[in-house]
TORKOL-4160 file (C-alpha; in steps of 0.2 Angstrom, whole numbers, padded with zeros to 4 digits, m for minus):
341
<pt num="1" X="m0001" Y="m0001" Z="0002"/>
<pt num="2" X="0006" Y="0018" Z="m0003"/>
<pt num="3" X="0008" Y="0025" Z="0014"/>
<pt num="4" X="0007" Y="0043" Z="0009"/>
<pt num="5" X="m0005" Y="0054" Z="0022"/>
<pt num="6" X="m0016" Y="0066" Z="0011"/>
<pt num="7" X="m0015" Y="0084" Z="0017"/>
<pt num="8" X="m0029" Y="0096" Z="0016"/>
<pt num="9" X="m0029" Y="0104" Z="m0001"/>
<pt num="10" X="m0023" Y="0122" Z="0000"/>
<pt num="11" X="m0032" Y="0137" Z="m0007"/>
<pt num="12" X="m0018" Y="0143" Z="m0018"/>
<pt num="13" X="m0005" Y="0130" Z="m0026"/>
<pt num="14" X="0008" Y="0143" Z="m0027"/>
<pt num="15" X="0012" Y="0150" Z="m0010"/>
<pt num="16" X="0019" Y="0167" Z="m0006"/>
<pt num="17" X="0037" Y="0162" Z="m0007"/>
<pt num="18" X="0033" Y="0158" Z="m0025"/>
<pt num="19" X="0034" Y="0138" Z="m0024"/>
<pt num="20" X="0020" Y="0126" Z="m0025"/>
<pt num="21" X="0013" Y="0115" Z="m0010"/>
<pt num="22" X="0018" Y="0097" Z="m0015"/>
<pt num="23" X="0011" Y="0081" Z="m0009"/>
<pt num="24" X="m0007" Y="0072" Z="m0011"/>
<pt num="25" X="m0022" Y="0082" Z="m0005"/>
<pt num="26" X="m0038" Y="0077" Z="0003"/>
<pt num="27" X="m0052" Y="0089" Z="m0009"/>
<pt num="28" X="m0047" Y="0102" Z="m0023"/>
<pt num="29" X="m0035" Y="0117" Z="m0026"/>
<pt num="30" X="m0046" Y="0132" Z="m0027"/>
<pt num="31" X="m0034" Y="0142" Z="m0038"/>
<pt num="32" X="m0015" Y="0135" Z="m0047"/>
<pt num="33" X="m0011" Y="0153" Z="m0045"/>
<pt num="34" X="0001" Y="0151" Z="m0058"/>
<pt num="35" X="0006" Y="0170" Z="m0061"/>
<pt num="36" X="0013" Y="0168" Z="m0043"/>
<pt num="37" X="0026" Y="0155" Z="m0047"/>
<pt num="38" X="0045" Y="0160" Z="m0048"/>
<pt num="39" X="0050" Y="0151" Z="m0063"/>
<pt num="40" X="0070" Y="0149" Z="m0064"/>
<pt num="41" X="0079" Y="0142" Z="m0080"/>
<pt num="42" X="0092" Y="0127" Z="m0078"/>
<pt num="43" X="0107" Y="0138" Z="m0071"/>
<pt num="44" X="0095" Y="0146" Z="m0058"/>
<pt num="45" X="0093" Y="0162" Z="m0067"/>
<pt num="46" X="0075" Y="0170" Z="m0067"/>
<pt num="47" X="0067" Y="0165" Z="m0083"/>
<pt num="48" X="0059" Y="0178" Z="m0093"/>
<pt num="49" X="0040" Y="0180" Z="m0094"/>
<pt num="50" X="0041" Y="0174" Z="m0112"/>
<pt num="51" X="0050" Y="0156" Z="m0107"/>
<pt num="52" X="0038" Y="0155" Z="m0092"/>
<pt num="53" X="0023" Y="0157" Z="m0102"/>
<pt num="54" X="0029" Y="0144" Z="m0116"/>
<pt num="55" X="0037" Y="0132" Z="m0102"/>
<pt num="56" X="0018" Y="0131" Z="m0096"/>
<pt num="57" X="0007" Y="0115" Z="m0101"/>
<pt num="58" X="m0011" Y="0111" Z="m0097"/>
<pt num="59" X="m0025" Y="0098" Z="m0102"/>
<pt num="60" X="m0041" Y="0092" Z="m0099"/>
<pt num="61" X="m0049" Y="0076" Z="m0105"/>
<pt num="62" X="m0065" Y="0066" Z="m0100"/>
<pt num="63" X="m0071" Y="0049" Z="m0106"/>
<pt num="64" X="m0089" Y="0043" Z="m0104"/>
<pt num="65" X="m0094" Y="0025" Z="m0107"/>
<pt num="66" X="m0112" Y="0019" Z="m0111"/>
<pt num="67" X="m0117" Y="0001" Z="m0114"/>
<pt num="68" X="m0116" Y="0006" Z="m0134"/>
<pt num="69" X="m0103" Y="0020" Z="m0134"/>
<pt num="70" X="m0087" Y="0027" Z="m0128"/>
<pt num="71" X="m0086" Y="0045" Z="m0129"/>
<pt num="72" X="m0068" Y="0054" Z="m0125"/>
<pt num="73" X="m0063" Y="0072" Z="m0128"/>
<pt num="74" X="m0049" Y="0083" Z="m0124"/>
<pt num="75" X="m0042" Y="0103" Z="m0125"/>
<pt num="76" X="m0023" Y="0103" Z="m0123"/>
<pt num="77" X="m0015" Y="0119" Z="m0122"/>
<pt num="78" X="0004" Y="0117" Z="m0126"/>
<pt num="79" X="0006" Y="0136" Z="m0129"/>
<pt num="80" X="0012" Y="0136" Z="m0148"/>
<pt num="81" X="m0003" Y="0127" Z="m0152"/>
<pt num="82" X="m0021" Y="0121" Z="m0144"/>
<pt num="83" X="m0025" Y="0104" Z="m0149"/>
<pt num="84" X="m0041" Y="0097" Z="m0145"/>
<pt num="85" X="m0051" Y="0080" Z="m0150"/>
<pt num="86" X="m0068" Y="0071" Z="m0149"/>
<pt num="87" X="m0069" Y="0053" Z="m0153"/>
<pt num="88" X="m0085" Y="0041" Z="m0155"/>
<pt num="89" X="m0081" Y="0022" Z="m0151"/>
<pt num="90" X="m0095" Y="0011" Z="m0155"/>
<pt num="91" X="m0093" Y="m0004" Z="m0147"/>
<pt num="92" X="m0104" Y="m0017" Z="m0156"/>
<pt num="93" X="m0095" Y="m0014" Z="m0173"/>
<pt num="94" X="m0077" Y="m0009" Z="m0166"/>
<pt num="95" X="m0079" Y="0008" Z="m0176"/>
<pt num="96" X="m0069" Y="0024" Z="m0172"/>
<pt num="97" X="m0074" Y="0041" Z="m0177"/>
<pt num="98" X="m0065" Y="0057" Z="m0173"/>
<pt num="99" X="m0065" Y="0075" Z="m0175"/>
<pt num="100" X="m0049" Y="0085" Z="m0171"/>
<pt num="101" X="m0044" Y="0104" Z="m0169"/>
<pt num="102" X="m0027" Y="0111" Z="m0170"/>
<pt num="103" X="m0027" Y="0131" Z="m0165"/>
<pt num="104" X="m0010" Y="0141" Z="m0167"/>
<pt num="105" X="m0007" Y="0149" Z="m0152"/>
<pt num="106" X="m0023" Y="0143" Z="m0145"/>
<pt num="107" X="m0032" Y="0156" Z="m0155"/>
<pt num="108" X="m0052" Y="0154" Z="m0152"/>
<pt num="109" X="m0049" Y="0140" Z="m0137"/>
<pt num="110" X="m0046" Y="0141" Z="m0120"/>
<pt num="111" X="m0043" Y="0131" Z="m0104"/>
<pt num="112" X="m0049" Y="0134" Z="m0085"/>
<pt num="113" X="m0038" Y="0142" Z="m0076"/>
<pt num="114" X="m0043" Y="0131" Z="m0061"/>
<pt num="115" X="m0048" Y="0114" Z="m0056"/>
<pt num="116" X="m0063" Y="0121" Z="m0047"/>
<pt num="117" X="m0070" Y="0133" Z="m0057"/>
<pt num="118" X="m0068" Y="0136" Z="m0075"/>
<pt num="119" X="m0071" Y="0134" Z="m0093"/>
<pt num="120" X="m0062" Y="0125" Z="m0107"/>
<pt num="121" X="m0067" Y="0126" Z="m0124"/>
<pt num="122" X="m0061" Y="0122" Z="m0142"/>
<pt num="123" X="m0070" Y="0123" Z="m0158"/>
<pt num="124" X="m0086" Y="0135" Z="m0162"/>
<pt num="125" X="m0105" Y="0132" Z="m0155"/>
<pt num="126" X="m0109" Y="0124" Z="m0169"/>
<pt num="127" X="m0094" Y="0111" Z="m0169"/>
<pt num="128" X="m0085" Y="0111" Z="m0154"/>
<pt num="129" X="m0083" Y="0105" Z="m0136"/>
<pt num="130" X="m0085" Y="0115" Z="m0120"/>
<pt num="131" X="m0081" Y="0110" Z="m0102"/>
<pt num="132" X="m0088" Y="0120" Z="m0088"/>
<pt num="133" X="m0080" Y="0117" Z="m0070"/>
<pt num="134" X="m0094" Y="0122" Z="m0058"/>
<pt num="135" X="m0087" Y="0120" Z="m0040"/>
<pt num="136" X="m0078" Y="0105" Z="m0046"/>
<pt num="137" X="m0091" Y="0097" Z="m0055"/>
<pt num="138" X="m0088" Y="0096" Z="m0074"/>
<pt num="139" X="m0103" Y="0099" Z="m0085"/>
<pt num="140" X="m0099" Y="0095" Z="m0104"/>
<pt num="141" X="m0107" Y="0101" Z="m0120"/>
<pt num="142" X="m0103" Y="0094" Z="m0137"/>
<pt num="143" X="m0110" Y="0099" Z="m0154"/>
<pt num="144" X="m0104" Y="0087" Z="m0168"/>
<pt num="145" X="m0113" Y="0080" Z="m0183"/>
<pt num="146" X="m0115" Y="0064" Z="m0173"/>
<pt num="147" X="m0115" Y="0069" Z="m0155"/>
<pt num="148" X="m0125" Y="0081" Z="m0146"/>
<pt num="149" X="m0123" Y="0082" Z="m0128"/>
<pt num="150" X="m0127" Y="0091" Z="m0113"/>
<pt num="151" X="m0120" Y="0081" Z="m0099"/>
<pt num="152" X="m0114" Y="0082" Z="m0079"/>
<pt num="153" X="m0102" Y="0071" Z="m0072"/>
<pt num="154" X="m0106" Y="0067" Z="m0054"/>
<pt num="155" X="m0097" Y="0059" Z="m0040"/>
<pt num="156" X="m0103" Y="0048" Z="m0027"/>
<pt num="157" X="m0108" Y="0057" Z="m0009"/>
<pt num="158" X="m0092" Y="0060" Z="m0001"/>
<pt num="159" X="m0080" Y="0053" Z="m0014"/>
<pt num="160" X="m0064" Y="0062" Z="m0016"/>
<pt num="161" X="m0055" Y="0064" Z="m0032"/>
<pt num="162" X="m0037" Y="0061" Z="m0033"/>
<pt num="163" X="m0027" Y="0079" Z="m0033"/>
<pt num="164" X="m0007" Y="0080" Z="m0031"/>
<pt num="165" X="0007" Y="0092" Z="m0035"/>
<pt num="166" X="0025" Y="0084" Z="m0038"/>
<pt num="167" X="0042" Y="0092" Z="m0044"/>
<pt num="168" X="0045" Y="0089" Z="m0061"/>
<pt num="169" X="0061" Y="0089" Z="m0071"/>
<pt num="170" X="0074" Y="0101" Z="m0062"/>
<pt num="171" X="0063" Y="0117" Z="m0060"/>
<pt num="172" X="0047" Y="0114" Z="m0063"/>
<pt num="173" X="0031" Y="0104" Z="m0055"/>
<pt num="174" X="0016" Y="0096" Z="m0061"/>
<pt num="175" X="m0004" Y="0098" Z="m0054"/>
<pt num="176" X="m0015" Y="0083" Z="m0058"/>
<pt num="177" X="m0033" Y="0080" Z="m0052"/>
<pt num="178" X="m0042" Y="0064" Z="m0058"/>
<pt num="179" X="m0059" Y="0055" Z="m0054"/>
<pt num="180" X="m0066" Y="0039" Z="m0060"/>
<pt num="181" X="m0081" Y="0031" Z="m0059"/>
<pt num="182" X="m0092" Y="0046" Z="m0060"/>
<pt num="183" X="m0111" Y="0045" Z="m0063"/>
<pt num="184" X="m0118" Y="0054" Z="m0079"/>
<pt num="185" X="m0134" Y="0064" Z="m0081"/>
<pt num="186" X="m0141" Y="0076" Z="m0094"/>
<pt num="187" X="m0144" Y="0074" Z="m0112"/>
<pt num="188" X="m0132" Y="0063" Z="m0126"/>
<pt num="189" X="m0136" Y="0060" Z="m0142"/>
<pt num="190" X="m0129" Y="0048" Z="m0153"/>
<pt num="191" X="m0132" Y="0047" Z="m0173"/>
<pt num="192" X="m0149" Y="0056" Z="m0168"/>
<pt num="193" X="m0154" Y="0044" Z="m0156"/>
<pt num="194" X="m0156" Y="0047" Z="m0138"/>
<pt num="195" X="m0145" Y="0038" Z="m0126"/>
<pt num="196" X="m0149" Y="0030" Z="m0107"/>
<pt num="197" X="m0138" Y="0036" Z="m0095"/>
<pt num="198" X="m0142" Y="0026" Z="m0080"/>
<pt num="199" X="m0128" Y="0014" Z="m0084"/>
<pt num="200" X="m0115" Y="0027" Z="m0089"/>
<pt num="201" X="m0100" Y="0031" Z="m0081"/>
<pt num="202" X="m0086" Y="0044" Z="m0083"/>
<pt num="203" X="m0069" Y="0048" Z="m0078"/>
<pt num="204" X="m0058" Y="0066" Z="m0080"/>
<pt num="205" X="m0042" Y="0072" Z="m0080"/>
<pt num="206" X="m0036" Y="0089" Z="m0076"/>
<pt num="207" X="m0015" Y="0091" Z="m0078"/>
<pt num="208" X="m0005" Y="0108" Z="m0078"/>
<pt num="209" X="0011" Y="0113" Z="m0074"/>
<pt num="210" X="0027" Y="0115" Z="m0080"/>
<pt num="211" X="0032" Y="0099" Z="m0087"/>
<pt num="212" X="0048" Y="0093" Z="m0094"/>
<pt num="213" X="0053" Y="0098" Z="m0112"/>
<pt num="214" X="0051" Y="0081" Z="m0118"/>
<pt num="215" X="0038" Y="0070" Z="m0108"/>
<pt num="216" X="0030" Y="0053" Z="m0110"/>
<pt num="217" X="0020" Y="0043" Z="m0101"/>
<pt num="218" X="0009" Y="0027" Z="m0100"/>
<pt num="219" X="m0008" Y="0026" Z="m0094"/>
<pt num="220" X="m0023" Y="0016" Z="m0090"/>
<pt num="221" X="m0041" Y="0020" Z="m0086"/>
<pt num="222" X="m0057" Y="0010" Z="m0081"/>
<pt num="223" X="m0073" Y="0014" Z="m0078"/>
<pt num="224" X="m0085" Y="m0001" Z="m0073"/>
<pt num="225" X="m0100" Y="m0007" Z="m0068"/>
<pt num="226" X="m0098" Y="m0023" Z="m0057"/>
<pt num="227" X="m0106" Y="m0036" Z="m0046"/>
<pt num="228" X="m0096" Y="m0028" Z="m0032"/>
<pt num="229" X="m0102" Y="m0009" Z="m0037"/>
<pt num="230" X="m0096" Y="0004" Z="m0048"/>
<pt num="231" X="m0076" Y="0003" Z="m0050"/>
<pt num="232" X="m0065" Y="0017" Z="m0056"/>
<pt num="233" X="m0045" Y="0014" Z="m0060"/>
<pt num="234" X="m0033" Y="0027" Z="m0063"/>
<pt num="235" X="m0015" Y="0022" Z="m0065"/>
<pt num="236" X="0001" Y="0030" Z="m0075"/>
<pt num="237" X="0020" Y="0031" Z="m0075"/>
<pt num="238" X="0031" Y="0045" Z="m0083"/>
<pt num="239" X="0025" Y="0061" Z="m0075"/>
<pt num="240" X="0019" Y="0060" Z="m0055"/>
<pt num="241" X="0032" Y="0048" Z="m0048"/>
<pt num="242" X="0044" Y="0061" Z="m0036"/>
<pt num="243" X="0038" Y="0054" Z="m0019"/>
<pt num="244" X="0020" Y="0050" Z="m0023"/>
<pt num="245" X="0010" Y="0043" Z="m0039"/>
<pt num="246" X="m0006" Y="0046" Z="m0048"/>
<pt num="247" X="m0012" Y="0028" Z="m0044"/>
<pt num="248" X="m0027" Y="0026" Z="m0036"/>
<pt num="249" X="m0045" Y="0017" Z="m0038"/>
<pt num="250" X="m0060" Y="0020" Z="m0032"/>
<pt num="251" X="m0073" Y="0007" Z="m0024"/>
<pt num="252" X="m0092" Y="0014" Z="m0024"/>
<pt num="253" X="m0083" Y="0030" Z="m0022"/>
<pt num="254" X="m0072" Y="0027" Z="m0010"/>
<pt num="255" X="m0054" Y="0033" Z="m0013"/>
<pt num="256" X="m0039" Y="0020" Z="m0013"/>
<pt num="257" X="m0021" Y="0026" Z="m0016"/>
<pt num="258" X="m0008" Y="0014" Z="m0024"/>
<pt num="259" X="0009" Y="0012" Z="m0027"/>
<pt num="260" X="0020" Y="0015" Z="m0042"/>
<pt num="261" X="0012" Y="0007" Z="m0059"/>
<pt num="262" X="0023" Y="m0004" Z="m0072"/>
<pt num="263" X="0018" Y="m0005" Z="m0088"/>
<pt num="264" X="0025" Y="m0020" Z="m0099"/>
<pt num="265" X="0019" Y="m0020" Z="m0119"/>
<pt num="266" X="0027" Y="m0018" Z="m0137"/>
<pt num="267" X="0022" Y="0000" Z="m0142"/>
<pt num="268" X="0028" Y="m0009" Z="m0160"/>
<pt num="269" X="0014" Y="m0022" Z="m0161"/>
<pt num="270" X="m0002" Y="m0014" Z="m0162"/>
<pt num="271" X="m0010" Y="m0031" Z="m0155"/>
<pt num="272" X="0001" Y="m0033" Z="m0140"/>
<pt num="273" X="m0006" Y="m0039" Z="m0124"/>
<pt num="274" X="m0002" Y="m0026" Z="m0112"/>
<pt num="275" X="0002" Y="m0032" Z="m0093"/>
<pt num="276" X="0000" Y="m0019" Z="m0079"/>
<pt num="277" X="0005" Y="m0023" Z="m0062"/>
<pt num="278" X="0009" Y="m0011" Z="m0045"/>
<pt num="279" X="0023" Y="m0013" Z="m0035"/>
<pt num="280" X="0010" Y="m0014" Z="m0019"/>
<pt num="281" X="0004" Y="m0030" Z="m0028"/>
<pt num="282" X="m0012" Y="m0022" Z="m0028"/>
<pt num="283" X="m0015" Y="m0022" Z="m0046"/>
<pt num="284" X="m0012" Y="m0037" Z="m0059"/>
<pt num="285" X="m0019" Y="m0034" Z="m0076"/>
<pt num="286" X="m0019" Y="m0038" Z="m0093"/>
<pt num="287" X="m0027" Y="m0026" Z="m0108"/>
<pt num="288" X="m0030" Y="m0032" Z="m0125"/>
<pt num="289" X="m0033" Y="m0017" Z="m0137"/>
<pt num="290" X="m0046" Y="m0017" Z="m0149"/>
<pt num="291" X="m0045" Y="0000" Z="m0157"/>
<pt num="292" X="m0035" Y="0017" Z="m0156"/>
<pt num="293" X="m0036" Y="0034" Z="m0160"/>
<pt num="294" X="m0017" Y="0039" Z="m0165"/>
<pt num="295" X="m0008" Y="0055" Z="m0169"/>
<pt num="296" X="0008" Y="0059" Z="m0176"/>
<pt num="297" X="0015" Y="0077" Z="m0177"/>
<pt num="298" X="0035" Y="0081" Z="m0180"/>
<pt num="299" X="0038" Y="0099" Z="m0182"/>
<pt num="300" X="0056" Y="0097" Z="m0175"/>
<pt num="301" X="0054" Y="0110" Z="m0160"/>
<pt num="302" X="0036" Y="0102" Z="m0157"/>
<pt num="303" X="0033" Y="0083" Z="m0159"/>
<pt num="304" X="0017" Y="0074" Z="m0153"/>
<pt num="305" X="0017" Y="0054" Z="m0153"/>
<pt num="306" X="0002" Y="0050" Z="m0148"/>
<pt num="307" X="m0008" Y="0032" Z="m0146"/>
<pt num="308" X="m0025" Y="0032" Z="m0135"/>
<pt num="309" X="m0031" Y="0012" Z="m0135"/>
<pt num="310" X="m0048" Y="0005" Z="m0131"/>
<pt num="311" X="m0049" Y="m0012" Z="m0127"/>
<pt num="312" X="m0053" Y="m0026" Z="m0112"/>
<pt num="313" X="m0044" Y="m0027" Z="m0095"/>
<pt num="314" X="m0044" Y="m0044" Z="m0087"/>
<pt num="315" X="m0035" Y="m0049" Z="m0070"/>
<pt num="316" X="m0038" Y="m0043" Z="m0051"/>
<pt num="317" X="m0035" Y="m0029" Z="m0042"/>
<pt num="318" X="m0037" Y="m0025" Z="m0022"/>
<pt num="319" X="m0041" Y="m0011" Z="m0013"/>
<pt num="320" X="m0032" Y="m0005" Z="0004"/>
<pt num="321" X="m0044" Y="m0015" Z="0014"/>
<pt num="322" X="m0038" Y="m0031" Z="0005"/>
<pt num="323" X="m0054" Y="m0035" Z="m0004"/>
<pt num="324" X="m0052" Y="m0042" Z="m0021"/>
<pt num="325" X="m0061" Y="m0038" Z="m0037"/>
<pt num="326" X="m0059" Y="m0049" Z="m0054"/>
<pt num="327" X="m0062" Y="m0040" Z="m0071"/>
<pt num="328" X="m0064" Y="m0051" Z="m0086"/>
<pt num="329" X="m0065" Y="m0042" Z="m0102"/>
<pt num="330" X="m0069" Y="m0024" Z="m0095"/>
<pt num="331" X="m0068" Y="m0011" Z="m0107"/>
<pt num="332" X="m0057" Y="0003" Z="m0103"/>
<pt num="333" X="m0043" Y="0014" Z="m0110"/>
<pt num="334" X="m0023" Y="0015" Z="m0113"/>
<pt num="335" X="m0012" Y="0026" Z="m0118"/>
<pt num="336" X="0007" Y="0028" Z="m0124"/>
<pt num="337" X="0011" Y="0046" Z="m0127"/>
<pt num="338" X="0027" Y="0055" Z="m0130"/>
<pt num="339" X="0028" Y="0075" Z="m0132"/>
<pt num="340" X="0041" Y="0088" Z="m0135"/>
<pt num="341" X="0032" Y="0105" Z="m0131"/>
């Protein structure tokens, strides 16, 4: 088990000394207060305002799984451009349809300045995605030819998100806030057919900070209706491993922190089975890919090699109380990502 004692989330992540609060938090940070951060270069000299601006990165992502579809969408501000996407995965036919936006310097798009309050959007009101965060609750509007949505992602009563901040590289930091196993309410219409939401589940990811110039990560996410109730799982390796991890499961809304994760797979074989474990022995899963959303961008100073897989998880996970949960062909997501930004 990850022996970390969470601390109460600070109102502002960056303190009066210009540095962030590190650790795992109970609750959400009200404000990242990025302007207050004192950013130094690699030689410990104060960085210019322009260097600080372009070093800051932020993205917001959410996925919604229903009995027939998966809808996933993201808005990523990497300063040079804002990259957004929304895809629809049709489970029965194994078909994936996507829409993508790439806007130079983020013109016409935005991300929320706070993980608790704010708006992220990409595209237009006729063809776009908008995420409103109100008191920490995500509200989503999607307007596309094949998807019309006005949704609210709702945690179980008293369910805590994972929120943490860790040192990143020599002079940076990363704040991450995630929550899986969320109920979904509102309206969702796909291919002009209204979709029932009583069995729908969602998870989100809000990540921001001064990340490494070259960053890579592996990631896994599950939102599952099981005989034991609702299970949410988030596993990652590559960004937040300095003292604590962002690995966590939710069992009927109760948060259980996990140890570091290992991802064994062959990225050069699209059909390769992944083996995903944690060093505390609480996760032992195999993942079989079915489909993927991929993207490659090579502009020398800016690179993006992105693969997000949809597939089946099978294996065993254990919570912090020693209870075991067996998964068999449970639909979920993984990701293998390299970015130079």
